[in-house]
N, CA, C and O of each residue as an XYZ file, in Angstrom:
616
protein
N      79.701    127.961     36.213
C      78.637    127.119     36.468
C      77.968    126.733     35.103
O      77.011    127.393     34.696
N      78.430    125.740     34.440
C      77.942    125.406     33.156
C      76.464    125.030     33.076
O      75.849    125.213     32.026
N      75.877    124.512     34.153
C      74.463    124.143     34.148
C      73.543    125.269     34.545
O      72.323    125.115     34.480
N      74.080    126.380     34.949
C      73.179    127.530     35.343
C      72.763    128.279     34.149
O      73.626    128.755     33.411
N      71.484    128.426     33.894
C      71.000    129.211     32.745
C      71.355    130.683     32.800
O      71.542    131.301     31.752
N      71.450    131.237     33.927
C      71.870    132.644     34.030
C      73.285    132.871     33.785
O      73.656    133.917     33.253
N      74.190    131.861     34.177
C      75.609    131.978     33.826
C      75.759    131.732     32.288
O      76.652    132.309     31.667
N      74.893    130.883     31.676
C      75.007    130.699     30.262
C      74.534    131.965     29.555
O      75.080    132.264     28.493
N      73.594    132.711     30.036
C      73.197    133.996     29.460
C      74.421    134.966     29.505
O      74.738    135.616     28.509
N      75.062    135.043     30.624
C      76.223    135.989     30.891
C      77.363    135.576     29.961
O      78.055    136.435     29.413
N      77.570    134.238     29.775
C      78.664    133.815     28.965
C      78.279    133.876     27.469
O      79.129    133.584     26.627
N      77.103    134.223     27.127
C      76.779    134.397     25.691
C      76.354    133.014     25.060
O      76.322    132.913     23.834
N      76.047    132.008     25.823
C      75.716    130.694     25.225
C      74.183    130.414     25.365
O      73.723    129.345     24.964
N      73.450    131.305     25.892
C      71.958    131.223     25.858
C      71.345    132.580     25.527
O      71.917    133.613     25.875
N      70.252    132.594     24.895
C      69.657    133.779     24.383
C      69.191    134.694     25.558
O      68.935    134.224     26.667
N      69.091    136.039     25.263
C      68.677    136.988     26.367
C      67.990    138.168     25.677
O      68.413    138.568     24.593
N      66.967    138.720     26.268
C      66.391    139.971     25.888
C      66.825    141.021     26.957
O      66.156    141.241     27.967
N      67.951    141.628     26.670
C      68.726    142.464     27.573
C      68.159    143.839     27.720
O      67.765    144.456     26.730
N      68.108    144.341     28.935
C      67.742    145.706     29.271
C      68.967    146.543     29.687
O      69.164    147.676     29.247
N      69.745    145.943     30.526
C      70.936    146.672     31.106
C      71.938    145.640     31.552
O      71.593    144.548     32.003
N      73.265    146.040     31.402
C      74.268    145.242     31.988
C      75.488    146.122     32.336
O      75.782    147.124     31.684
N      76.134    145.710     33.337
C      77.361    146.506     33.693
C      78.389    145.412     34.249
O      78.240    144.219     33.985
N      79.358    145.853     34.972
C      80.347    145.020     35.491
C      79.885    144.168     36.668
O      80.580    143.240     37.082
N      78.707    144.489     37.203
C      78.241    143.822     38.411
C      76.893    143.067     38.228
O      76.701    142.013     38.836
N      76.019    143.563     37.449
C      74.690    143.052     37.283
C      74.213    142.976     35.842
O      74.694    143.693     34.964
N      73.257    142.091     35.626
C      72.615    142.072     34.336
C      71.039    142.194     34.649
O      70.521    141.767     35.681
N      70.384    142.818     33.643
C      68.881    143.026     33.825
C      68.343    142.522     32.497
O      68.819    142.965     31.451
N      67.365    141.607     32.491
C      66.844    141.059     31.302
C      65.342    140.606     31.591
O      64.886    140.533     32.732
N      64.630    140.311     30.443
C      63.236    139.871     30.583
C      63.164    138.361     30.928
O      63.991    137.544     30.521
N      62.098    138.064     31.718
C      61.780    136.683     31.947
C      61.147    136.030     30.800
O      60.315    136.675     30.162
N      61.450    134.772     30.441
C      60.872    134.161     29.276
C      59.540    133.581     29.585
O      58.798    133.198     28.681
N      59.188    133.501     30.959
C      57.931    133.098     31.412
C      57.315    134.092     32.358
O      57.126    133.820     33.544
N      56.990    135.300     31.791
C      56.529    136.375     32.670
C      55.199    136.224     33.274
O      54.274    135.623     32.730
N      55.138    136.847     34.525
C      53.844    136.956     35.185
C      52.988    137.995     34.436
O      51.781    137.809     34.280
N      53.606    139.063     33.984
C      53.059    140.178     33.252
C      54.080    140.580     32.214
O      55.257    140.253     32.366
N      53.668    141.294     31.136
C      54.578    141.796     30.169
C      55.521    142.804     30.884
O      55.095    143.668     31.651
N      56.883    142.626     30.567
C      57.910    143.457     31.192
C      58.458    142.811     32.465
O      59.308    143.427     33.108
N      58.046    141.656     32.859
C      58.597    140.975     33.991
C      60.137    140.787     33.762
O      60.631    140.112     32.858
N      60.793    141.464     34.687
C      62.253    141.530     34.543
C      62.950    140.854     35.640
O      62.419    140.718     36.742
N      64.158    140.414     35.361
C      65.052    139.727     36.312
C      66.363    140.614     36.496
O      66.964    141.095     35.536
N      66.711    140.765     37.692
C      68.047    141.476     38.018
C      68.957    140.443     38.670
O      68.614    139.910     39.725
N      70.072    140.157     38.089
C      70.965    139.099     38.637
C      72.371    139.694     38.847
O      72.747    140.633     38.146
N      73.151    139.158     39.804
C      74.480    139.496     39.863
C      75.277    138.723     38.684
O      74.954    137.580     38.359
N      76.258    139.370     38.114
C      77.055    138.785     37.132
C      77.838    137.522     37.750
O      77.964    136.481     37.105
N      78.305    137.674     38.923
C      79.024    136.562     39.599
C      78.005    135.557     40.082
O      76.969    135.952     40.618
N      78.254    134.294     39.917
C      77.336    133.159     40.325
C      77.322    133.180     41.887
O      78.319    132.888     42.547
N      76.193    133.524     42.402
C      75.929    133.315     43.793
C      74.545    132.713     43.886
O      73.660    133.082     43.114
N      74.322    131.729     44.881
C      73.042    131.177     44.918
C      72.126    131.892     45.921
O      70.928    132.028     45.669
N      72.639    132.320     46.978
C      71.821    132.891     48.089
C      72.297    134.318     48.466
O      73.417    134.710     48.139
N      71.453    135.061     49.137
C      71.763    136.427     49.633
C      73.054    136.421     50.393
O      73.894    137.309     50.247
N      73.205    135.355     51.247
C      74.340    135.351     52.158
C      75.630    135.115     51.387
O      76.712    135.309     51.941
N      75.549    134.700     50.119
C      76.800    134.497     49.322
C      77.220    135.735     48.645
O      78.337    135.760     48.128
N      76.446    136.768     48.589
C      76.680    137.969     47.873
C      77.319    139.033     48.770
O      76.836    139.247     49.882
N      78.376    139.700     48.334
C      78.951    140.673     49.192
C      77.963    141.982     49.220
O      77.116    142.191     48.353
N      78.189    142.779     50.282
C      77.251    143.939     50.443
C      77.454    144.959     49.268
O      76.444    145.473     48.789
N      78.611    145.267     48.803
C      78.704    146.258     47.712
C      77.867    145.731     46.426
O      77.196    146.503     45.742
N      77.960    144.484     46.189
C      77.142    143.911     45.097
C      75.646    144.049     45.308
O      74.866    144.374     44.414
N      75.285    143.757     46.646
C      73.926    143.855     46.976
C      73.321    145.326     46.800
O      72.226    145.563     46.292
N      74.178    146.234     47.282
C      73.718    147.628     47.142
C      73.552    148.025     45.668
O      72.618    148.735     45.293
N      74.488    147.542     44.855
C      74.465    147.877     43.359
C      73.272    147.224     42.810
O      72.549    147.847     42.034
N      73.007    146.000     43.159
C      71.886    145.190     42.601
C      70.609    145.929     42.971
O      69.750    146.071     42.101
N      70.428    146.388     44.139
C      69.267    147.078     44.554
C      69.083    148.519     43.859
O      67.975    148.922     43.505
N      70.194    149.210     43.706
C      70.167    150.479     42.946
C      69.691    150.244     41.534
O      68.816    150.980     41.078
N      70.201    149.275     40.816
C      69.777    148.956     39.582
C      68.278    148.465     39.459
O      67.533    148.761     38.525
N      67.956    147.686     40.521
C      66.496    147.306     40.624
C      65.625    148.578     40.737
O      64.597    148.645     40.064
N      65.968    149.538     41.515
C      65.196    150.741     41.677
C      65.108    151.536     40.320
O      64.117    152.194     40.004
N      66.145    151.422     39.616
C      66.229    152.199     38.237
C      65.315    151.406     37.243
O      64.615    151.960     36.396
N      65.393    150.056     37.429
C      64.576    149.225     36.486
C      63.117    149.422     36.762
O      62.361    149.536     35.797
N      62.652    149.472     37.967
C      61.234    149.694     38.265
C      60.822    151.089     37.724
O      59.722    151.243     37.192
N      61.653    152.039     37.852
C      61.288    153.348     37.312
C      61.189    153.339     35.786
O      60.306    153.987     35.223
N      62.033    152.654     35.149
C      61.989    152.454     33.698
C      60.718    151.746     33.268
O      60.117    152.087     32.249
N      60.305    150.739     34.066
C      59.075    150.061     33.739
C      57.909    151.011     33.839
O      57.068    151.076     32.943
N      57.858    151.761     34.953
C      56.714    152.653     35.194
C      56.701    153.834     34.173
O      55.636    154.404     33.937
N      57.806    154.194     33.591
C      57.867    155.260     32.661
C      57.719    154.786     31.244
O      57.430    155.604     30.371
N      57.892    153.556     30.967
C      57.763    152.941     29.674
C      56.379    152.990     29.187
O      55.485    153.446     29.900
N      56.147    152.515     27.937
C      54.764    152.381     27.446
C      54.080    151.150     27.952
O      52.893    150.985     27.668
N      54.720    150.278     28.671
C      54.051    149.119     29.255
C      52.970    149.521     30.252
O      53.072    150.598     30.840
N      52.018    148.767     30.452
C      51.010    148.903     31.513
C      51.603    148.610     32.824
O      51.859    147.438     33.100
N      51.853    149.571     33.678
C      52.510    149.421     34.924
C      52.112    150.375     35.906
O      52.700    151.454     35.973
N      51.056    150.053     36.771
C      50.519    150.901     37.761
C      51.186    150.680     39.080
O      51.109    151.518     39.979
N      51.856    149.531     39.204
C      52.632    149.240     40.473
C      53.743    148.206     40.075
O      53.841    147.737     38.941
N      54.516    147.921     41.058
C      55.571    146.881     40.898
C      55.630    146.014     42.050
O      55.498    146.483     43.181
N      55.832    144.696     41.833
C      56.116    143.716     42.878
C      57.586    143.320     42.687
O      58.033    142.976     41.593
N      58.310    143.387     43.808
C      59.639    142.827     43.786
C      59.470    141.458     44.480
O      58.674    141.298     45.406
N      60.275    140.457     43.975
C      60.191    139.104     44.602
C      61.513    138.488     44.469
O      62.119    138.449     43.398
N      61.979    137.975     45.641
C      63.281    137.195     45.675
C      63.112    135.992     46.540
O      62.875    136.101     47.743
N      63.242    134.766     45.890
C      63.197    133.560     46.693
C      64.602    133.186     46.995
O      65.418    132.977     46.098
N      64.892    133.099     48.292
C      66.252    132.771     48.822
C      66.362    131.357     49.317
O      66.287    131.091     50.517
N      66.544    130.431     48.358
C      66.692    129.037     48.712
C      65.534    128.233     48.177
O      64.465    128.754     47.858
N      65.800    126.891     48.090
C      64.859    125.946     47.516
C      63.489    125.971     48.263
O      62.415    125.987     47.661
N      63.610    125.974     49.612
C      62.308    125.984     50.401
C      61.467    127.168     50.238
O      60.269    127.149     50.520
N      62.121    128.279     49.754
C      61.364    129.480     49.373
C      60.921    129.587     47.929
O      60.495    130.648     47.474
N      61.021    128.513     47.236
C      60.660    128.370     45.883
C      61.636    128.963     44.828
O      61.270    129.345     43.717
N      62.900    129.000     45.280
C      63.908    129.430     44.278
C      64.124    128.327     43.338
O      64.607    127.265     43.733
N      63.764    128.536     42.008
C      63.825    127.575     40.968
C      65.183    127.467     40.313
O      65.600    126.367     39.950
N      65.891    128.582     40.148
C      67.201    128.583     39.579
C      68.212    129.013     40.699
O      68.086    130.061     41.332
N      69.205    128.130     40.883
C      70.160    128.457     42.008
C      71.177    129.505     41.660
O      72.372    129.293     41.864
N      70.742    130.626     41.143
C      71.548    131.838     40.892
C      70.651    132.975     41.360
O      69.555    133.167     40.832
N      71.129    133.745     42.372
C      70.298    134.717     42.941
C      69.725    135.561     41.874
O      70.438    135.937     40.945
N      68.475    135.880     41.955
C      67.733    136.771     41.046
C      66.539    137.473     41.697
O      65.769    136.898     42.466
N      66.441    138.721     41.345
C      65.332    139.500     41.885
C      64.307    139.790     40.762
O      64.678    140.364     39.738
N      63.060    139.412     40.933
C      62.009    139.686     39.974
C      61.517    141.119     40.139
O      61.352    141.590     41.265
N      61.295    141.774     39.100
C      60.712    143.127     39.047
C      59.517    143.001     38.122
O      59.654    142.963     36.899
N      58.351    142.939     38.728
C      57.065    142.534     37.985
C      56.192    143.829     37.867
O      55.778    144.430     38.858
N      55.948    144.207     36.582
C      54.926    145.296     36.467
C      53.555    144.715     36.982
O      53.235    143.539     36.809
N      52.784    145.638     37.623
C      51.506    145.260     38.044
C      50.445    146.223     37.679
O      50.734    147.402     37.472
N      49.189    145.771     37.585
C      48.034    146.649     37.326
C      46.830    145.940     37.879
O      46.812    144.732     38.118
N      45.771    146.811     38.078
C      44.537    146.261     38.692
C      44.022    145.046     37.866
O      43.985    145.057     36.635
N      43.642    144.039     38.609
C      43.009    142.778     38.024
C      43.968    142.101     37.083
O      43.527    141.534     36.083
N      45.278    142.129     37.352
C      46.218    141.468     36.372
C      46.333    139.910     36.575
O      46.956    139.190     35.795
N      45.656    139.445     37.725
C      45.730    137.997     37.898
C      47.018    137.469     38.516
O      47.238    136.260     38.597
N      47.846    138.383     38.942
C      49.078    137.934     39.569
C      48.851    137.259     40.897
O      48.054    137.727     41.710
N      49.559    136.141     41.129
C      49.407    135.439     42.442
C      50.800    134.790     42.738
O      51.624    134.528     41.862
N      50.951    134.584     43.950
C      52.038    133.660     44.361
C      51.428    132.265     44.350
O      50.282    132.045     44.740
N      52.247    131.346     43.886
C      51.638    129.905     43.809
C      51.668    129.219     45.128
O      52.194    129.766     46.097
N      51.142    128.083     45.197
C      50.974    127.406     46.534
C      52.250    127.147     47.258
O      52.241    127.015     48.482
N      53.365    127.066     46.551
C      54.686    126.930     47.146
C      55.364    128.183     47.512
O      56.490    128.157     48.008
N      54.693    129.342     47.276
C      55.242    130.647     47.550
C      55.958    131.272     46.452
O      56.413    132.399     46.648
N      56.134    130.684     45.275
C      56.832    131.314     44.207
C      55.885    132.122     43.333
O      54.671    132.081     43.528
N      56.435    132.860     42.365
C      55.716    133.606     41.409
C      54.996    132.755     40.381
O      55.662    131.934     39.750
N      53.697    132.877     40.156
C      53.002    132.169     39.075
C      53.260    132.931     37.858
O      53.018    134.134     37.766
N      53.802    132.149     36.838
C      54.133    132.711     35.524
C      53.424    131.975     34.438
O      52.656    131.055     34.720
N      53.648    132.340     33.215
C      53.119    131.625     32.108
C      53.713    130.197     32.022
O      54.777    129.897     32.563
N      52.969    129.355     31.319
C      53.468    127.966     31.171
C      54.155    127.847     29.820
O      54.957    126.935     29.617
N      53.861    128.739     28.903
C      54.474    128.720     27.563
C      55.331    130.019     27.436
O      54.871    131.132     27.686
N      56.633    129.787     27.023
C      57.443    130.938     26.829
C      56.974    131.918     25.894
O      56.340    131.520     24.916
N      57.207    133.223     26.062
C      56.871    134.296     25.123
C      57.911    134.088     24.001
O      59.071    133.753     24.241
N      57.420    134.308     22.750
C      58.358    134.277     21.596
C      59.508    135.244     21.760
O      59.270    136.373     22.188
N      60.759    134.872     21.444
C      61.922    135.697     21.662
C      61.787    136.942     20.932
O      62.230    137.935     21.508
N      61.270    137.100     19.789
C      61.117    138.331     19.028
C      60.250    139.327     19.875
O      60.565    140.510     20.003
N      59.186    138.791     20.419
C      58.315    139.633     21.210
C      59.036    140.130     22.489
O      58.826    141.269     22.906
N      59.881    139.284     23.107
C      60.676    139.695     24.248
C      61.655    140.755     23.846
O      61.786    141.741     24.571
N      62.358    140.626     22.740
C      63.254    141.652     22.199
C      62.681    142.961     21.986
O      63.274    143.990     22.310
N      61.431    142.939     21.397
C      60.758    144.193     21.193
C      60.417    144.835     22.561
O      60.651    146.030     22.745
N      59.931    144.147     23.409
C      59.597    144.699     24.779
C      60.854    145.248     25.486
O      60.875    146.340     26.053
N      61.901    144.398     25.405
C      63.210    144.710     26.081
C      63.693    146.086     25.475
O      64.141    146.975     26.199
N      63.585    146.200     24.204
C      64.088    147.408     23.503
C      63.399    148.592     23.957
O      64.064    149.608     24.155
N      62.063    148.593     24.160
C      61.283    149.706     24.710
C      61.737    150.055     26.094
O      61.945    151.225     26.415
N      61.891    149.050     26.912
C      62.308    149.279     28.291
C      63.761    149.825     28.385
O      64.078    150.721     29.167
N      64.644    149.193     27.501
C      66.029    149.709     27.476
C      66.115    151.131     27.076
O      66.865    151.888     27.692
N      65.376    151.555     26.057
C      65.406    153.001     25.618
C      64.996    153.898     26.800
O      65.612    154.932     27.056
N      63.975    153.486     27.487
C      63.467    154.269     28.579
C      64.471    154.293     29.693
O      64.731    155.353     30.261
N      65.047    153.153     30.028
C      66.108    153.076     31.038
C      67.310    153.945     30.701
O      67.854    154.615     31.579
N      67.719    153.943     29.475
C      68.842    154.743     29.119
C      68.532    156.239     29.145
O      69.382    157.035     29.544
N      67.326    156.632     28.723
C      66.916    157.988     28.726
C      66.923    158.577     30.147
O      67.305    159.722     30.393
N      66.453    157.669     31.097
C      66.370    158.076     32.526
C      67.781    158.133     33.192
O      68.044    158.977     34.048
N      68.637    157.240     32.780
C      69.922    156.997     33.537
C      71.176    157.168     32.750
O      72.241    156.801     33.246
N      71.131    157.688     31.582
C      72.273    157.884     30.649
C      73.457    158.602     31.359
O      74.617    158.241     31.155
N      73.149    159.605     32.180
C      74.239    160.371     32.766
C      74.601    160.006     34.178
O      75.355    160.712     34.847
N      74.061    158.903     34.623
C      74.262    158.392     36.025
C      75.045    157.123     36.012
O      74.907    156.296     35.110
N      75.854    156.971     36.994
C      76.536    155.724     37.135
C      76.297    155.193     38.603
O      76.267    155.981     39.549
N      76.138    153.908     38.754
C      75.897    153.272     40.053
C      77.163    152.457     40.243
O      77.467    151.545     39.473
N      77.903    152.819     41.310
C      79.128    152.087     41.637
C      78.801    150.981     42.635
O      77.973    151.142     43.531
N      79.495    149.832     42.443
C      79.280    148.701     43.396
C      80.009    149.072     44.718
O      79.984    148.297     45.675
């Protein structure tokens, strides 16, 4: 899928601030985060909707999502809670037609809202890549410290 930004990231033709990747999923920071540490978990294989994803991939994606939220909560980022968000289809405000699960660090009075169309309200100006890399490195170190000796099989 040449036009899919997430496929471009996986193929190495678009920049990414990577936290984790394996043979099934990739985890990286959103360039337009709702809060610092706003992470996306995507399947490596291009699928648009939940119904297009096989169950073993779905289980693995959710296992990695659970590990990612724990890494966010354990990292130095402000993270008192987590919102998971998945828009499944255009009518549900899915902006990129590659399935992706948002893992959003939350804290009291953070200003997080769902927009009028039901999607996540994010920044309008991308965060500088260097800042994203620094944030991703901190989360990645925490993730690896927590999960270094564990494997999640699809």
